N, C-alpha and C positions, 0 to 999 in steps of 0.2 A: 504493500499499500503505500501511496505518497502522503508524506506527512509533513506539515509545516510547522516549525516550532519559532515562536516570536517571544522575546524575553526583555524585560527592561530592570536592570541590576543597579543598586546604589553603590553598593560595596563590595560586589564579587560573589556572594553566595548564591544569588539567583543565576547568576552566569553558570556557577560551577553546577547548579541543580540543572539548567537546561542543557549543558554539555552532557551530564550523566544520562539525560533522557535521550538526547541525539545517539551516544554511543550504544546504549542499551537496545533502541530500536533498530540501528543500522546492523547490530549483531544478530537481531532477529530477522534480518532480511528485508527491512522496510526500506524505501527511498525517503532520507530525511533531508529537509532544507532548514537549516538555521539562520535566524537573522535577530539583530540586535535593534531595540526599537529606537535607540539613540542614532542610529545610522539611517541610511537611505531605505526606505520601506516601499517606494514605488514599484520595484520589479518583483515584490512579492506575488506568486501566483496562488491565489485562494481556488479559484474557481475548479482548477484541476487537483485541488487536495483531497484526500479521502479522509483524513483526520487532520485537526489544527489542535496545537497546544500553546496556551498563552500563559506566560510565567511572569509575575511582577512581585517586588517587594514592596514592603509596607513601612512607610515612615510619617509619623505623626498623623496616623490614621489613614492616609491615603496612599494608593500606588502611584507610580511615576506618571507625570502627565502625558509623557510621549505614548505609553501604554493605553491609556484612557483615550486619548484623541484617535488613535488607530481603531480600537474597539468602536468607538461610536461612529467613526467613518465608514467602517466596514461590517456593521452589525448586520444587514441582511445576508451578506455572504458568509459570515459565521454562523448564523442561525440555519443556514442550509445544509450544514453537515455537522458531524459530530465534533464538538469543541470541548477540551478540558482547559480549565481555568484554574490555574496554580496560583495560590495567594501565599506568600513566604512572610512569616512573621515571628516574632519571638513570643507572641501570646501564643501561638500554637503549639508551643514547645511544652506547656503545662496543662493539664487537665482543667484547671480553674480558669484557664485563659482562652479556653476553645470557643467560648460563647462570644467574647470579644473578637477574636479572630475572625469569626464568621460575620460579625458586624462589619468589619472592614471590607469583606469582600461583598456584602449585600449592599453596602453603601457605593461602592464603584458600579455595581449593577444598576442602581438606582440612577447615577449621574449618567451612565452610558446607554440606558434603556435596552442593555443586552443581558440576556440569561443564557449561560452556557448550558449544554446538554449533561456536562460532568464538571464536577469542581473538587479540589482537593486543598486542605490547609496544611501547608508544610512548615515544619519550624526552621528558622533561619539560623543565625550565627552572631556571635559578638566579637567586634575586633576593636578592643577600647584603645589600643595604641594609635589608632587612627582618628580618634574623637577628639574634640577639643574638650575644654574642663566641663562646661556646660553639658554637653552630650553625655560624658562619662557620669555625671551626677544623676541625669535623667535615667540611663540605663540601670545603675546601681542601686538608686533609691526609689525609683519609681516603677520601671519595667519588671525589674528582677527582684524587687523587694520582698523579702520572706521567703524566696525560691531556693532550691538547692543549686547554688551556684556561687563559686569563690570570686568575689569582686576584685580580687588580685590579680586574676588571670586576664592577660593581655587578649587572648584569643580562646574562643570555645564554641565548638559546632554542636549545635542541637539537632540539625538534621538527621531523621531517621531513613537512612537509605533503604533499609529493607521495605519499610512501609511504602516509601515513594516508588519503588520498584513494582510492588504489588499494584499500586494505583495505577500506574501505567500499563501493566499487563491487562489488568481489568478493563481500562479505557480501549485497548487495541483489540480487545475479543471481538469475534463476530456477535456472540450473545449481547454484549454490552451495544453494539451498533444498532440493534434493533429495539432498544430501550426508547419508550416514549419519553420524551423531554418534558413531558407536562409533569412529571414527578418533582422535575428540579424547579419548575416554576411554582409549584404548589408549596414546596419547602422555601422557596425564596419569598413568597408572599408572607409566610408566617415570621420568616426572620427580619423582612422588612420592617413589620410592626415594631419588633422589639429594637431595631437599630434606629428608628426614629425617637422613640422614647428615651434611648441612651446617648444619642448624638451629642446633645449640647452639653449634659452634665459631663461627658468625658472628652469634649472635643481639646482639651489643653493636654491630653495624655499622648505620649509616643508609643505606638505599639511595637514597633520593630524597626532595626536597623540591619538589613540584609542584602 
């Protein structure tokens, strides 16, 4: 199958996740084209793709603007074929953060008016040596407060590669291709109500650096 992967990464973890997906699918015999949303996207052929994977990191509750603009501009083409939307955040690394991680994804779906047929919440990574003082304090005392993480670590990867591989295999299977995307839409509606209620109260928090 022909697969298009488009990613938007702020600090490199989402790029690493996207290359992992590319390598895994190529090893499985698929024809994979990988694109960075920060580069030129005019040549991306969505019409001939059998599957599409979109991956974006979360920073201050939002995915990169380049990714959101692409999704909004190509919404109809994306809706016409199976699409996996991967949202990468630190919140997704912890059971108590999954609801918030889901909210980040739903908020982007509301802004772009696009509901993917499949979606995955994937944990990102921390690279504090690359952060300024303010960013380090937010990560240590807000995002990762009270969680099993050594704040003195300069780099820590939370991504569960085994789970990510399982999600990719599930997405690529013929059985999943036949799944009615109405299930995803129904789930999104419920999540949207929760996201609306929580948005203003939590708009000042940073969900990830990935």
